[in-house]
LUMDREN-592268 format. One record per residue: residue number from 1; x, y, z of N, C-alpha, C, O in turn. Coordinates in nm, 3 decimals, padded with zeros to 5 digits. Layout:
<recs>
[NUM [X Y Z] [X Y Z] [X Y Z] [X Y Z]]
...
</recs>
This chain:
<recs>
[1 [10.782 00.196 02.905] [10.879 00.213 03.052] [10.934 00.308 03.073] [10.992 00.359 02.977]]
[2 [10.941 00.382 03.216] [11.010 00.478 03.261] [11.134 00.441 03.272] [11.183 00.339 03.224]]
[3 [11.210 00.561 03.361] [11.334 00.503 03.375] [11.371 00.406 03.487] [11.325 00.387 03.600]]
[4 [11.476 00.348 03.413] [11.544 00.234 03.483] [11.592 00.262 03.623] [11.679 00.347 03.645]]
[5 [11.534 00.190 03.718] [11.540 00.195 03.860] [11.678 00.092 03.892] [11.658 -00.028 03.880]]
[6 [11.825 00.143 03.935] [11.916 00.065 03.968] [11.933 00.102 04.105] [11.908 00.206 04.165]]
[7 [11.999 -00.047 04.154] [12.066 -00.043 04.284] [12.179 -00.076 04.276] [12.198 -00.184 04.221]]
[8 [12.286 -00.007 04.320] [12.429 -00.062 04.319] [12.467 -00.112 04.430] [12.461 -00.042 04.531]]
[9 [12.512 -00.232 04.436] [12.573 -00.273 04.548] [12.708 -00.341 04.553] [12.731 -00.458 04.522]]
[10 [12.794 -00.248 04.599] [12.964 -00.274 04.643] [13.013 -00.239 04.765] [12.972 -00.148 04.837]]
[11 [13.109 -00.322 04.786] [13.136 -00.252 04.938] [13.276 -00.140 04.908] [13.326 -00.084 05.005]]
[12 [13.325 -00.117 04.784] [13.395 -00.013 04.779] [13.326 00.113 04.748] [13.254 00.108 04.648]]
[13 [13.331 00.210 04.803] [13.277 00.361 04.781] [13.327 00.425 04.659] [13.258 00.513 04.607]]
[14 [13.413 00.398 04.619] [13.450 00.500 04.475] [13.402 00.404 04.375] [13.365 00.465 04.274]]
[15 [13.389 00.265 04.362] [13.302 00.190 04.280] [13.159 00.273 04.281] [13.117 00.320 04.175]]
[16 [13.100 00.287 04.380] [12.952 00.310 04.392] [12.942 00.474 04.326] [12.848 00.522 04.262]]
[17 [13.051 00.529 04.358] [13.038 00.678 04.341] [13.063 00.691 04.184] [13.015 00.780 04.113]]
[18 [13.137 00.600 04.146] [13.209 00.599 03.983] [13.064 00.567 03.905] [13.036 00.614 03.795]]
[19 [12.999 00.501 03.965] [12.890 00.436 03.884] [12.822 00.546 03.875] [12.816 00.623 03.779]]
[20 [12.764 00.554 03.993] [12.662 00.667 04.031] [12.681 00.830 03.915] [12.603 00.918 03.878]]
[21 [12.805 00.804 03.896] [12.833 00.941 03.813] [12.827 00.920 03.675] [12.817 01.017 03.600]]
[22 [12.833 00.787 03.623] [12.820 00.743 03.511] [12.701 00.772 03.484] [12.676 00.864 03.405]]
[23 [12.586 00.685 03.555] [12.427 00.696 03.534] [12.380 00.809 03.542] [12.258 00.808 03.521]]
[24 [12.431 00.933 03.567] [12.393 01.071 03.616] [12.385 01.125 03.477] [12.325 01.232 03.463]]
[25 [12.439 01.063 03.365] [12.455 01.142 03.225] [12.359 01.044 03.130] [12.373 01.051 03.008]]
[26 [12.285 00.974 03.174] [12.182 00.891 03.102] [12.054 00.943 03.144] [12.024 00.943 03.263]]
[27 [11.982 00.984 03.063] [11.812 01.028 03.113] [11.713 00.896 03.156] [11.623 00.898 03.240]]
[28 [11.769 00.746 03.048] [11.674 00.697 03.119] [11.708 00.589 03.263] [11.639 00.494 03.301]]
[29 [11.818 00.635 03.314] [11.872 00.537 03.436] [11.879 00.643 03.556] [11.938 00.751 03.568]]
[30 [11.822 00.592 03.615] [11.818 00.646 03.805] [11.855 00.542 03.894] [11.818 00.425 03.878]]
[31 [11.942 00.588 04.007] [12.019 00.499 04.092] [11.915 00.556 04.201] [11.895 00.673 04.234]]
[32 [11.857 00.438 04.247] [11.742 00.446 04.366] [11.795 00.411 04.504] [11.745 00.434 04.614]]
[33 [11.904 00.351 04.473] [11.982 00.308 04.601] [12.126 00.262 04.594] [12.186 00.240 04.489]]
[34 [12.174 00.250 04.714] [12.323 00.210 04.718] [12.354 00.102 04.846] [12.302 00.141 04.950]]
[35 [12.419 -00.010 04.855] [12.450 -00.066 04.951] [12.617 -00.137 04.941] [12.678 -00.190 04.848]]
[36 [12.650 -00.111 05.073] [12.762 -00.188 05.104] [12.802 -00.297 05.119] [12.919 -00.333 05.105]]
[37 [12.708 -00.364 05.148] [12.720 -00.515 05.143] [12.568 -00.581 05.118] [12.461 -00.522 05.109]]
[38 [12.603 -00.743 05.109] [12.494 -00.802 05.067] [12.348 -00.801 05.147] [12.242 -00.804 05.085]]
[39 [12.357 -00.798 05.299] [12.265 -00.773 05.346] [12.183 -00.648 05.334] [12.063 -00.641 05.361]]
[40 [12.263 -00.544 05.290] [12.209 -00.375 05.300] [12.152 -00.406 05.168] [12.048 -00.343 05.155]]
[41 [12.178 -00.478 05.067] [12.137 -00.454 04.933] [11.982 -00.533 04.908] [11.884 -00.499 04.842]]
[42 [12.006 -00.636 04.982] [11.864 -00.703 04.985] [11.768 -00.629 05.076] [11.650 -00.641 05.042]]
[43 [11.791 -00.555 05.185] [11.696 -00.468 05.217] [11.676 -00.339 05.124] [11.561 -00.301 05.100]]
[44 [11.777 -00.277 05.075] [11.746 -00.193 05.003] [11.623 -00.237 04.868] [11.520 -00.178 04.836]]
[45 [11.684 -00.359 04.812] [11.597 -00.394 04.711] [11.443 -00.433 04.731] [11.359 -00.442 04.641]]
[46 [11.424 -00.456 04.871] [11.283 -00.445 04.921] [11.190 -00.365 04.917] [11.070 -00.372 04.891]]
[47 [11.310 -00.236 04.965] [11.243 -00.126 04.999] [11.241 -00.046 04.874] [11.157 00.042 04.881]]
[48 [11.309 -00.048 04.756] [11.314 00.016 04.638] [11.243 -00.039 04.536] [11.166 00.033 04.473]]
[49 [11.254 -00.149 04.510] [11.173 -00.240 04.380] [11.284 -00.228 04.247] [11.243 -00.234 04.131]]
[50 [11.405 -00.214 04.275] [11.472 -00.195 04.145] [11.437 -00.291 04.028] [11.403 -00.409 04.036]]
[51 [11.459 -00.192 03.883] [11.466 -00.291 03.792] [11.594 -00.377 03.775] [11.591 -00.497 03.750]]
[52 [11.693 -00.312 03.790] [11.814 -00.402 03.762] [11.917 -00.332 03.904] [11.935 -00.214 03.938]]
[53 [11.972 -00.470 03.966] [12.068 -00.446 04.061] [12.227 -00.485 04.025] [12.279 -00.588 03.985]]
[54 [12.270 -00.381 04.052] [12.435 -00.407 04.015] [12.509 -00.463 04.162] [12.525 -00.400 04.266]]
[55 [12.544 -00.596 04.133] [12.582 -00.640 04.215] [12.739 -00.693 04.198] [12.779 -00.762 04.104]]
[56 [12.837 -00.633 04.334] [12.951 -00.681 04.328] [12.971 -00.835 04.372] [12.912 -00.858 04.478]]
[57 [13.048 -00.961 04.311] [13.040 -01.063 04.331] [13.093 -01.100 04.468] [13.031 -01.182 04.535]]
[58 [13.228 -01.030 04.523] [13.269 -01.042 04.646] [13.233 -00.930 04.724] [13.268 -00.816 04.693]]
[59 [13.147 -00.966 04.851] [13.094 -00.843 04.916] [13.120 -00.891 05.071] [13.139 -01.011 05.092]]
[60 [13.120 -00.852 05.116] [13.077 -00.871 05.309] [12.972 -00.918 05.341] [12.876 -00.906 05.266]]
[61 [12.965 -00.968 05.430] [12.820 -01.054 05.506] [12.731 -01.145 05.404] [12.670 -01.245 05.440]]
[62 [12.732 -01.107 05.303] [12.683 -01.197 05.188] [12.713 -01.155 05.038] [12.687 -01.058 04.968]]
[63 [12.788 -01.286 05.022] [12.852 -01.263 04.865] [12.776 -01.281 04.782] [12.669 -01.337 04.808]]
[64 [12.813 -01.233 04.641] [12.742 -01.163 04.516] [12.632 -01.301 04.537] [12.521 -01.278 04.584]]
[65 [12.665 -01.428 04.504] [12.562 -01.520 04.472] [12.441 -01.514 04.600] [12.324 -01.521 04.565]]
[66 [12.468 -01.502 04.718] [12.376 -01.543 04.822] [12.280 -01.405 04.804] [12.160 -01.420 04.826]]
[67 [12.339 -01.247 04.758] [12.265 -01.143 04.774] [12.220 -01.164 04.642] [12.137 -01.074 04.633]]
[68 [12.218 -01.231 04.521] [12.126 -01.270 04.388] [11.997 -01.316 04.435] [11.886 -01.272 04.408]]
[69 [12.032 -01.413 04.511] [11.910 -01.514 04.565] [11.844 -01.445 04.660] [11.727 -01.465 04.693]]
[70 [11.941 -01.336 04.720] [11.805 -01.270 04.832] [11.729 -01.174 04.765] [11.607 -01.165 04.785]]
[71 [11.813 -01.076 04.660] [11.714 -00.993 04.574] [11.590 -01.021 04.526] [11.479 -00.972 04.546]]
[72 [11.651 -01.152 04.427] [11.540 -01.222 04.329] [11.445 -01.269 04.423] [11.334 -01.251 04.373]]
[73 [11.435 -01.331 04.558] [11.356 -01.359 04.643] [11.271 -01.263 04.669] [11.149 -01.276 04.653]]
[74 [11.340 -01.134 04.721] [11.265 -01.034 04.775] [11.209 -00.992 04.631] [11.091 -01.027 04.627]]
[75 [11.240 -00.945 04.538] [11.181 -00.879 04.427] [11.207 -00.941 04.306] [11.300 -00.906 04.233]]
[76 [11.107 -01.057 04.274] [11.107 -01.150 04.132] [11.120 -01.061 04.043] [11.195 -01.105 03.956]]
[77 [11.084 -00.959 04.019] [11.066 -00.857 03.900] [11.211 -00.824 03.858] [11.225 -00.797 03.739]]
[78 [11.342 -00.821 03.954] [11.434 -00.756 03.969] [11.502 -00.841 03.852] [11.467 -00.954 03.819]]
[79 [11.598 -00.772 03.799] [11.736 -00.841 03.721] [11.864 -00.802 03.767] [11.872 -00.686 03.809]]
[80 [11.950 -00.863 03.769] [12.074 -00.869 03.845] [12.192 -00.870 03.749] [12.199 -00.961 03.666]]
[81 [12.273 -00.788 03.752] [12.410 -00.790 03.693] [12.539 -00.784 03.770] [12.580 -00.693 03.842]]
[82 [12.588 -00.885 03.744] [12.722 -00.906 03.829] [12.840 -00.824 03.800] [12.885 -00.821 03.686]]
[83 [12.891 -00.760 03.888] [13.005 -00.716 03.856] [13.129 -00.765 03.917] [13.123 -00.773 04.039]]
[84 [13.264 -00.809 03.851] [13.364 -00.855 03.914] [13.458 -00.794 03.893] [13.447 -00.699 03.815]]
[85 [13.591 -00.826 03.955] [13.714 -00.784 03.958] [13.809 -00.895 03.893] [13.887 -00.874 03.800]]
[86 [13.788 -01.020 03.962] [13.869 -01.150 03.938] [13.773 -01.247 03.941] [13.804 -01.360 03.979]]
[87 [13.657 -01.219 03.904] [13.583 -01.360 03.933] [13.633 -01.495 03.883] [13.705 -01.498 03.783]]
[88 [13.599 -01.603 03.947] [13.658 -01.717 03.942] [13.524 -01.764 03.830] [13.420 -01.697 03.831]]
[89 [13.540 -01.896 03.727] [13.454 -01.958 03.654] [13.353 -02.001 03.766] [13.232 -01.986 03.746]]
[90 [13.393 -02.048 03.869] [13.319 -02.141 03.950] [13.208 -01.996 04.043] [13.088 -02.016 04.064]]
[91 [13.246 -01.921 04.066] [13.177 -01.794 04.152] [13.073 -01.727 04.034] [12.959 -01.688 04.058]]
[92 [13.125 -01.725 03.933] [13.020 -01.674 03.811] [12.919 -01.756 03.770] [12.805 -01.713 03.755]]
[93 [12.953 -01.890 03.748] [12.878 -02.007 03.729] [12.749 -01.993 03.823] [12.630 -02.010 03.795]]
[94 [12.814 -01.952 03.953] [12.683 -02.019 04.071] [12.618 -01.890 04.072] [12.503 -01.883 04.116]]
[95 [12.692 -01.758 04.018] [12.598 -01.629 04.014] [12.450 -01.660 03.903] [12.331 -01.638 03.926]]
[96 [12.525 -01.724 03.768] [12.404 -01.735 03.677] [12.315 -01.835 03.726] [12.197 -01.845 03.694]]
[97 [12.389 -01.920 03.818] [12.254 -02.033 03.842] [12.165 -02.012 03.968] [12.080 -02.091 04.009]]
[98 [12.198 -01.890 04.022] [12.138 -01.833 04.122] [12.022 -01.714 04.052] [11.932 -01.660 04.116]]
[99 [12.046 -01.696 03.934] [11.942 -01.605 03.857] [11.981 -01.498 03.782] [11.906 -01.435 03.708]]
[100 [12.129 -01.469 03.804] [12.172 -01.323 03.727] [12.185 -01.332 03.624] [12.239 -01.427 03.567]]
[101 [12.122 -01.198 03.555] [12.096 -01.239 03.388] [12.187 -01.147 03.329] [12.162 -01.105 03.216]]
[102 [12.323 -01.099 03.410] [12.468 -01.071 03.326] [12.557 -01.076 03.420] [12.541 -01.055 03.540]]
[103 [12.662 -01.108 03.359] [12.812 -01.097 03.420] [12.917 -00.984 03.320] [12.909 -00.968 03.198]]
[104 [13.006 -00.923 03.407] [13.088 -00.828 03.344] [13.194 -00.802 03.437] [13.180 -00.834 03.555]]
[105 [13.294 -00.750 03.396] [13.404 -00.717 03.448] [13.405 -00.547 03.478] [13.372 -00.459 03.398]]
[106 [13.447 -00.531 03.601] [13.438 -00.401 03.676] [13.519 -00.332 03.560] [13.477 -00.218 03.538]]
[107 [13.627 -00.372 03.475] [13.696 -00.295 03.397] [13.648 -00.258 03.291] [13.721 -00.184 03.224]]
[108 [13.541 -00.284 03.246] [13.442 -00.268 03.101] [13.425 -00.132 03.103] [13.424 -00.068 03.208]]
[109 [13.411 -00.080 02.983] [13.401 00.046 02.950] [13.259 00.122 03.009] [13.173 00.044 03.047]]
[110 [13.234 00.236 03.019] [13.116 00.281 03.097] [13.010 00.282 02.981] [12.889 00.277 03.004]]
[111 [13.061 00.287 02.859] [12.954 00.249 02.732] [12.869 00.103 02.770] [12.748 00.087 02.781]]
[112 [12.964 00.020 02.783] [12.936 -00.131 02.792] [12.844 -00.175 02.899] [12.760 -00.266 02.896]]
[113 [12.882 -00.078 03.015] [12.792 -00.119 03.138] [12.648 -00.057 03.148] [12.549 -00.099 03.209]]
[114 [12.667 00.062 03.065] [12.513 00.108 03.058] [12.435 00.055 02.946] [12.312 00.053 02.943]]
[115 [12.527 00.002 02.834] [12.449 -00.075 02.736] [12.375 -00.237 02.798] [12.267 -00.271 02.750]]
[116 [12.425 -00.303 02.877] [12.428 -00.413 02.947] [12.315 -00.363 03.039] [12.222 -00.443 03.034]]
[117 [12.289 -00.256 03.126] [12.177 -00.245 03.223] [12.038 -00.225 03.115] [11.931 -00.279 03.144]]
[118 [12.057 -00.144 02.994] [11.966 -00.154 02.922] [11.883 -00.276 02.850] [11.762 -00.289 02.830]]
[119 [11.997 -00.360 02.818] [11.943 -00.482 02.784] [11.884 -00.612 02.845] [11.818 -00.705 02.800]]
[120 [11.942 -00.577 02.978] [11.889 -00.642 03.087] [11.747 -00.609 03.144] [11.659 -00.694 03.160]]
[121 [11.733 -00.454 03.179] [11.622 -00.416 03.206] [11.529 -00.484 03.098] [11.418 -00.521 03.137]]
[122 [11.562 -00.501 02.977] [11.418 -00.524 02.889] [11.413 -00.683 02.890] [11.337 -00.736 02.809]]
[123 [11.492 -00.768 02.980] [11.442 -00.877 02.964] [11.553 -00.965 02.912] [11.533 -01.085 02.896]]
[124 [11.649 -00.918 02.889] [11.770 -00.990 02.786] [11.865 -01.008 02.893] [11.844 -00.967 03.008]]
[125 [11.992 -01.080 02.849] [12.101 -01.163 02.899] [12.229 -01.066 02.833] [12.231 -01.004 02.726]]
[126 [12.337 -01.080 02.945] [12.446 -01.014 02.894] [12.552 -01.060 02.950] [12.559 -01.043 03.072]]
[127 [12.660 -01.128 02.885] [12.756 -01.185 02.949] [12.898 -01.187 02.871] [12.940 -01.268 02.788]]
[128 [12.954 -01.075 02.924] [13.060 -00.994 02.846] [13.140 -01.081 02.767] [13.137 -01.195 02.814]]
[129 [13.226 -01.069 02.641] [13.320 -01.150 02.575] [13.423 -01.193 02.686] [13.443 -01.314 02.675]]
[130 [13.478 -01.150 02.765] [13.580 -01.152 02.834] [13.538 -01.275 02.956] [13.606 -01.374 02.980]]
[131 [13.459 -01.253 02.995] [13.385 -01.388 03.092] [13.347 -01.493 03.023] [13.355 -01.604 03.076]]
[132 [13.294 -01.480 02.880] [13.251 -01.588 02.789] [13.350 -01.680 02.741] [13.330 -01.795 02.704]]
[133 [13.505 -01.592 02.746] [13.596 -01.679 02.735] [13.672 -01.764 02.857] [13.737 -01.868 02.852]]
[134 [13.642 -01.692 02.950] [13.695 -01.738 03.104] [13.621 -01.870 03.112] [13.678 -01.978 03.132]]
[135 [13.473 -01.854 03.094] [13.397 -01.951 03.118] [13.459 -02.078 03.001] [13.484 -02.191 03.044]]
[136 [13.473 -02.052 02.890] [13.536 -02.160 02.816] [13.647 -02.206 02.819] [13.666 -02.322 02.783]]
[137 [13.757 -02.120 02.866] [13.887 -02.169 02.906] [13.927 -02.266 02.985] [14.006 -02.359 02.971]]
[138 [13.802 -02.196 03.145] [13.797 -02.263 03.250] [13.675 -02.294 03.255] [13.597 -02.199 03.247]]
[139 [13.626 -02.408 03.267] [13.467 -02.445 03.293] [13.464 -02.457 03.441] [13.549 -02.513 03.511]]
[140 [13.375 -02.408 03.474] [13.352 -02.418 03.666] [13.309 -02.580 03.727] [13.234 -02.660 03.671]]
[141 [13.371 -02.596 03.838] [13.358 -02.709 03.900] [13.186 -02.705 03.899] [13.118 -02.602 03.889]]
[142 [13.132 -02.855 03.913] [13.035 -02.844 03.945] [13.005 -02.847 04.102] [13.068 -02.915 04.183]]
[143 [12.897 -02.762 04.131] [12.848 -02.726 04.259] [12.898 -02.837 04.353] [12.859 -02.952 04.336]]
[144 [12.996 -02.803 04.467] [12.976 -02.925 04.563] [12.841 -02.923 04.637] [12.761 -02.830 04.625]]
[145 [12.821 -03.034 04.716] [12.733 -03.035 04.795] [12.753 -02.999 04.954] [12.873 -02.986 04.977]]
[146 [12.690 -02.983 05.043] [12.748 -02.942 05.136] [12.824 -03.033 05.245] [12.900 -02.994 05.334]]
[147 [12.788 -03.151 05.217] [12.917 -03.264 05.257] [13.032 -03.260 05.214] [13.122 -03.278 05.296]]
[148 [13.061 -03.240 05.095] [13.149 -03.200 05.004] [13.266 -03.081 05.053] [13.387 -03.078 05.078]]
[149 [13.162 -02.995 05.051] [13.234 -02.857 05.110] [13.286 -02.851 05.261] [13.381 -02.780 05.295]]
[150 [13.189 -02.957 05.375] [13.232 -02.969 05.485] [13.370 -03.047 05.479] [13.463 -03.009 05.551]]
[151 [13.382 -03.139 05.406] [13.516 -03.255 05.406] [13.616 -03.197 05.358] [13.730 -03.229 05.392]]
[152 [13.587 -03.083 05.255] [13.709 -03.020 05.148] [13.767 -02.911 05.298] [13.880 -02.909 05.347]]
[153 [13.665 -02.844 05.332] [13.722 -02.781 05.414] [13.831 -02.860 05.548] [13.943 -02.820 05.580]]
[154 [13.768 -02.959 05.599] [13.843 -03.053 05.701] [13.966 -03.046 05.628] [14.053 -02.964 05.661]]
[155 [13.981 -03.124 05.531] [14.107 -03.182 05.477] [14.214 -03.060 05.421] [14.325 -03.090 05.378]]
[156 [14.158 -02.906 05.429] [14.229 -02.796 05.435] [14.288 -02.748 05.532] [14.380 -02.667 05.540]]
[157 [14.207 -02.827 05.640] [14.278 -02.806 05.794] [14.369 -02.937 05.845] [14.398 -02.969 05.961]]
[158 [14.397 -02.991 05.739] [14.480 -03.103 05.760] [14.451 -03.193 05.835] [14.540 -03.249 05.898]]
[159 [14.295 -03.237 05.851] [14.268 -03.338 05.938] [14.217 -03.489 05.837] [14.146 -03.501 05.737]]
[160 [14.280 -03.571 05.910] [14.265 -03.690 05.858] [14.107 -03.762 05.832] [14.010 -03.722 05.896]]
[161 [14.096 -03.869 05.734] [13.958 -03.926 05.749] [13.871 -03.948 05.861] [13.755 -03.918 05.885]]
[162 [13.967 -04.015 05.927] [13.916 -04.068 06.069] [13.877 -03.950 06.154] [13.776 -03.959 06.224]]
[163 [13.942 -03.848 06.154] [13.911 -03.722 06.247] [13.804 -03.652 06.171] [13.727 -03.595 06.248]]
[164 [13.774 -03.637 06.055] [13.663 -03.595 05.962] [13.521 -03.681 06.026] [13.419 -03.619 06.059]]
[165 [13.534 -03.834 06.035] [13.411 -03.911 06.036] [13.362 -03.898 06.203] [13.251 -03.902 06.256]]
[166 [13.475 -03.884 06.247] [13.465 -03.873 06.387] [13.363 -03.730 06.419] [13.253 -03.727 06.474]]
[167 [13.456 -03.606 06.356] [13.375 -03.498 06.370] [13.233 -03.490 06.322] [13.149 -03.421 06.381]]
[168 [13.205 -03.563 06.212] [13.086 -03.534 06.148] [12.965 -03.636 06.171] [12.850 -03.638 06.128]]
[169 [13.048 -03.731 06.268] [12.953 -03.843 06.311] [12.887 -03.920 06.184] [12.768 -03.937 06.158]]
[170 [12.989 -03.956 06.122] [12.917 -04.091 05.984] [13.061 -04.150 05.977] [13.169 -04.098 06.003]]
[171 [13.023 -04.298 05.925] [13.104 -04.382 05.912] [13.247 -04.340 05.833] [13.230 -04.235 05.771]]
[172 [13.384 -04.393 05.818] [13.504 -04.376 05.807] [13.431 -04.402 05.652] [13.390 -04.304 05.589]]
[173 [13.422 -04.506 05.610] [13.400 -04.526 05.461] [13.314 -04.479 05.365] [13.305 -04.513 05.247]]
[174 [13.226 -04.362 05.457] [13.133 -04.262 05.411] [13.208 -04.140 05.356] [13.188 -04.079 05.251]]
[175 [13.304 -04.118 05.455] [13.391 -03.995 05.445] [13.483 -04.030 05.303] [13.485 -03.945 05.213]]
[176 [13.553 -04.151 05.289] [13.593 -04.188 05.165] [13.517 -04.199 05.071] [13.568 -04.224 04.962]]
[177 [13.412 -04.189 05.079] [13.319 -04.192 04.940] [13.292 -04.034 04.916] [13.295 -03.992 04.800]]
[178 [13.269 -03.960 05.007] [13.250 -03.822 04.991] [13.394 -03.719 04.938] [13.411 -03.611 04.881]]
[179 [13.470 -03.821 04.993] [13.593 -03.727 04.943] [13.640 -03.794 04.777] [13.684 -03.728 04.683]]
[180 [13.620 -03.901 04.778] [13.623 -03.956 04.609] [13.567 -03.864 04.524] [13.631 -03.794 04.446]]
[181 [13.456 -03.863 04.538] [13.357 -03.767 04.468] [13.384 -03.625 04.471] [13.360 -03.552 04.375]]
[182 [13.433 -03.585 04.580] [13.496 -03.434 04.591] [13.618 -03.437 04.462] [13.624 -03.362 04.364]]
[183 [13.700 -03.537 04.496] [13.831 -03.513 04.381] [13.778 -03.515 04.219] [13.824 -03.453 04.123]]
[184 [13.675 -03.599 04.225] [13.587 -03.606 04.098] [13.566 -03.495 04.038] [13.601 -03.476 03.922]]
[185 [13.506 -03.410 04.108] [13.452 -03.302 04.062] [13.546 -03.181 04.052] [13.517 -03.083 03.983]]
[186 [13.665 -03.190 04.124] [13.752 -03.084 04.164] [13.891 -03.143 04.006] [13.968 -03.071 03.943]]
[187 [13.870 -03.287 03.994] [13.958 -03.315 03.882] [14.092 -03.335 03.976] [14.199 -03.310 03.922]]
[188 [14.091 -03.369 04.080] [14.210 -03.411 04.156] [14.229 -03.572 04.199] [14.136 -03.649 04.224]]
[189 [14.385 -03.606 04.202] [14.376 -03.718 04.259] [14.422 -03.739 04.349] [14.488 -03.842 04.338]]
[190 [14.429 -03.686 04.471] [14.470 -03.682 04.598] [14.416 -03.528 04.680] [14.337 -03.442 04.640]]
[191 [14.484 -03.538 04.791] [14.427 -03.427 04.913] [14.527 -03.291 04.877] [14.502 -03.170 04.879]]
[192 [14.626 -03.351 04.850] [14.698 -03.199 04.823] [14.656 -03.125 04.719] [14.630 -03.005 04.719]]
[193 [14.650 -03.220 04.609] [14.594 -03.148 04.512] [14.450 -03.090 04.494] [14.424 -02.998 04.416]]
[194 [14.363 -03.147 04.569] [14.207 -03.102 04.567] [14.229 -02.968 04.683] [14.138 -02.885 04.674]]
[195 [14.319 -02.940 04.774] [14.329 -02.800 04.855] [14.378 -02.745 04.755] [14.298 -02.653 04.734]]
[196 [14.487 -02.737 04.649] [14.558 -02.651 04.570] [14.450 -02.596 04.476] [14.433 -02.475 04.463]]
[197 [14.385 -02.680 04.418] [14.282 -02.666 04.293] [14.150 -02.578 04.392] [14.085 -02.483 04.347]]
[198 [14.138 -02.618 04.487] [14.029 -02.515 04.592] [14.086 -02.356 04.625] [14.023 -02.251 04.617]]
[199 [14.202 -02.373 04.659] [14.217 -02.252 04.679] [14.277 -02.181 04.554] [14.314 -02.069 04.589]]
[200 [14.302 -02.202 04.423] [14.335 -02.119 04.326] [14.188 -02.084 04.275] [14.173 -01.970 04.231]]
[201 [14.056 -02.188 04.276] [13.948 -02.145 04.241] [13.897 -02.075 04.333] [13.789 -02.029 04.297]]
[202 [13.936 -02.035 04.472] [13.821 -01.966 04.590] [13.730 -02.022 04.646] [13.641 -01.977 04.718]]
[203 [13.759 -02.158 04.600] [13.634 -02.245 04.672] [13.626 -02.255 04.802] [13.516 -02.270 04.857]]
[204 [13.752 -02.248 04.877] [13.751 -02.220 04.998] [13.692 -02.088 05.075] [13.657 -02.082 05.192]]
[205 [13.691 -01.979 04.975] [13.657 -01.847 05.029] [13.539 -01.836 05.046] [13.489 -01.747 05.115]]
[206 [13.455 -01.953 04.966] [13.293 -01.905 04.952] [13.220 -01.922 05.124] [13.102 -01.893 05.144]]
</recs>
């Protein structure tokens, strides 16, 4: 195997510069492209066919989950390593479900990031110990359906079930059924608790 071709996708210039600097000392790693948002990352992946794409979990235009899906669709042979600053268990779980081969915090030391890239490039997986602890201590919420997401956002905007039913063009009892299933997934007992949990777990930011 030749040099490991790496794509760096992060909306913070200082992070891209820092990672490029770290990899410049590694003879087996070559940065082939950079991107400051999800759309650019997918485009650059199509252009350069990286072995490993380092993707920020929270980015403009397309988040890390959508970017991971886009990169792996465009370049099935690529591997994705998610880097995150404050990743929620839900966001991390969704990135892994999307096909990411690894997840680690941006606070990881340089050696750990380099080791993770080498492992992932060879077909392995890497989930850092701190991420593993987070997933164990705060298990992710089961993925919400599109309808459940729509109802959650409407509830967060203070709309009544009747208003939601009218806007979505469905029966009132259907909205109530969706809300009940939503509360169960979130571990909430009422509207206020559901919205509070959703905000704390950044589900309304996706």
